[in-house]
ZAMARTI-34682 format. One record per residue (C-alpha): x, y, z; residue in one letter. Coordinates in steps of 0.001 Angstrom, whole numbers, plus 500000, padded with zeros to 6 digits. Example, Ala and Ser with C-alpha at 12.3 -4.5 7.8 and 13.67 -1.06 7.14 Angstrom:
BEGIN
       xx       yy       zz   code
   512300   495500   507800      A
   513670   498940   507140      S
END
This chain:
BEGIN
       xx       yy       zz   code
   398214   252373   215131      M
   397917   255397   217339      D
   394495   257253   217283      G
   396556   260317   218590      Q
   398741   261228   215606      T
   396983   262569   212632      R
   399166   260775   209920      A
   397464   257217   210761      N
   394242   258642   210251      I
   392774   258738   206765      R
   389376   258581   205093      P
   387990   254917   204669      G
   389737   253644   208047      L
   387532   251595   210280      R
   387754   252956   213835      V
   386188   253267   217494      R
   385439   256715   218644      V
   384225   258447   222003      V
   381696   261031   221559      E
   381612   264176   223531      K
   378608   262628   225362      Q
   380049   259550   226699      N
   383638   261044   227405      Q
   382843   260165   230985      R
   381429   256710   230550      T
   383974   255708   227753      G
   381470   254171   225628      K
   382700   253748   221968      L
   380836   253934   218863      T
   382457   252292   215667      E
   382514   253178   212301      G
   384317   254457   208816      T
   386161   257909   208701      V
   385056   260056   206168      E
   386563   263329   207263      R
   389394   264580   209568      I
   388802   267155   211723      L
   391564   268104   213979      T
   394424   270337   212125      N
   397173   269120   214719      S
   399615   266421   213869      P
   398936   265071   217462      H
   396326   265456   220064      H
   396466   263673   223624      P
   392688   262926   223554      H
   392336   261544   219908      G
   392076   262970   216501      I
   388423   264317   215956      K
   386551   262597   212864      V
   383579   262629   211403      M
   382275   259002   210620      L
   380329   257962   207275      D
   377056   257879   209758      N
   377562   261778   210582      G
   378958   261107   214275      I
   381862   263169   215088      V
   384193   261829   218030      G
   387956   261622   219041      R
   389641   258414   217905      V
   390120   255669   220616      Q
   390961   252529   218606      E
   391752   251753   214898      I
   390608   248481   213838      I
   391387   248195   210239      T
   393609   250046   207512      S
   391522   252098   204459      A
   391007   249969   201478      K
   393589   251013   198882      S
END
């Protein structure tokens, strides 16, 4: 799935994000989506989310789907 499309992202989803300070290095942080912060349906750098641990970053990879 694509981390640039808002429709693919929902709370509970396990993802890898890049934080603002790590954009140059590309270091990814793994976590579970708590909130979606991007309002637009598509963003070329990834949809911005807040993880359950409070980290904010743009989705680079979707690991697993949310539990139903």
